[in-house]
N, C-alpha and C positions, 0 to 999 in steps of 0.2 A: 120527728117533730121538734126535738130540742135544737138541732142546727138552725131551723127556721126562726126560732125564738132568739137565738144568739145573733143571727143576721139582722133581725128587726131591732134588737137592743143596740147593736153597734151602729146601725143606720140612724136611729133616733139620736144617739149620743153625738154622732158626726154632725147631724143637722142642728142640734142645739148648740154645739160649740161654734159652728159657723155663724149662726144667728147672734149669739152673745158677742162674739168678736166684731161682727158687723155693726151692731148697735153701739158698742163702745167706740169704735173708730169713727162712726158717723158723728158721734158727739164731738170728737176732735175736729172733724171735717167742718161741721156747721159753725163751731166757734171760730175756726180759722177764716171761714168765709164771712162771718159776721164782722170780724176785725180787718177784712179786706187783705188777708194774707193769701196769696195764690197757693193752691194745693195742686201739685203736679200728679200725684199718684196716691190712691187709697188701696192698700194691698192687705188681703186677709189670707193667712196661711203661708206655708212653705212648700217647695217642691214644684212639680209641673203645674202649669197654669191650666185650669179647667174652664174659666170664664174670664173674658176681657172685653170691656166696653169703654169707649172714650165718649165723654160728655162734658161740655162746657170747659174745655182745656184740662180735664182731669181724666186720668186712666183709672178705671175701677177694675180691680183684678182679684179673683178668688183662685187660690191654689189648692192642691190636693190634700195637704196635711194641715188641719186647722189648729196649729199650736201657737200662733201669734198673729199680730196685725200691726200695721204702721201706716202713717201718712208721710208723704214727702212734700214739704212746703218749700216756698221760695227761699226761706231762711236756710234750710238744709242744703238746697242745691248750690247756693253761692257760698257755702262754708262760713256763714255768719253765725255768731254765737246767739244763744237764746236771748241774752240780755239786749243785744242790738235789735233783735226781732221784737221784743216786748216794748221797746221804746216807741214803736209806732202805735201802741195801744193807747 
């Protein structure tokens, strides 16, 4: 019975981590879209990809290990500094 409880505990922890990173990165995504900065990729986690969907010129990716998340914007793709990017605001 105890291994089932551990499996449920770790599964819930994994799901909560993915959801928390997802909401955090969606905040960055929506602010970038609001200021008309193109977002090329919204990525949650590290390691092998378990979900990938392209929508509205953005790749939404969830990877196996939920330890981080990031957005790739037009400013990062063209190696512009954040100050140059913020001048558009």
